[in-house]
C-alpha positions, 0 to 999 in steps of 0.5 A: 460488495457492501451496499454503501460502496455500491451506491457511492458513485450516485451519492457522490456524483458531481462533487470535487475531491474535497467534497467527497472527503466531507461526505465520507466524514474524513478530515483532510490532513494538510500536513505530511503526517497521516494517522488513523486509529481505525481503517474505514470498515466500509472500504475493503474486506477484512484482509491481512494487512489492510490499509486505511482507506483514508490514507489511499483518499489522501493519496488521490487527492494530492497526487491525482485527478478524477478520471486517472487511471489507478493501477493496484497490482497487489489488490488484497482485500479491495481497499484501493478499488472501493476507494477508487469508486468513491473518488471517481477514479478508474482502476485496475486491480489484480491479486494472486488470489481469484475471488470472482464471486465476491471481487469480480473487479480484482483481476488474477495475476501472479507476479512470478519473480523469476519472469515478471509480466505486465498485467495490463494489454493494450494502450491503457497506462496507469496515471497512478500506481498504488503499491502496497506490497506484503511486508517482508516476514510480516503476517507471512503465515497469513498469505499464500505460500507462494507470495513474496512475504516469506522470501529471503531478505535477498530474493525479497529485495530482488523482487522490489527491484524487478517489479519497480523497473518493470513499472518504470518501463510500462507506464507513461513519463508522468506516472506516479508511484506510491509505495507504502512500507515500513521499517522492518526490524525483528523486535518482538523478544529483543531489547532495543540496545541488543537489536542487530541489523541482521535480516532488517529492511529499513526504508532507506533501502526501498529508496535506494531500490527506487533510485536504481529503478529509474525513480526519484521520491518527491515526498515521504509522508509519515502514515503510522500504524496505530498503537491500539494493536498492542494490548495493555499487557503486550506494552508492560512486557515490552517496557519491562524488557525495554523492547522498542516496538514498531508502528512506523509506516510511510507513503513514499511518492516518486516520479520518473527521473528526468 
């Protein structure tokens, strides 16, 4: 683990969350629009779909307290686990890829869509769930072939429904979930006015699944991807063909329905 992360608990000991933002050099966003050009490289490993630790820190600030237990069911490169250290949250992280030598804090767990099992044994129940699943088809070639990214649209949405229902059953009434996801459109080669719904999955569909699974959204926060991932030549080609790219991303925070 990075030496910076190893020393965080001592360097930030006794500080409240806002002071921790200051110590990390992060500017606290006051509104429901969270944007960063880059991920903070001090947090997490180089990983497909890496998310900004700054985003996770904001979720912690507004929707949890120090000492709370955070569940990260698809931990990937470990950004959530590292951010938990920085913000004095307890963390249980799981991922299908075991890396005990580099990431011993990430426990091995495979979310089998045919038989979903809750990974936490005993009485520990999370106060907050950070759910950042691999997006539908996006970067599917970079993930394990057994993962959900390569599923059909129907199977992917069915997995979401099963997972969110299981999470609802296995958490306390006060638990919150933060779902990080984006509209998915196959815009790569298609002018905007020629796009069809086809296999697209839009945020409104995730909202519907949350509702069906016993959750109700309380906040929808815009947290767009940086447009810097598009090179100048890519942008020119897209403009020439009238292709409308996707940088939208949202943090959907939900509580259990009454």
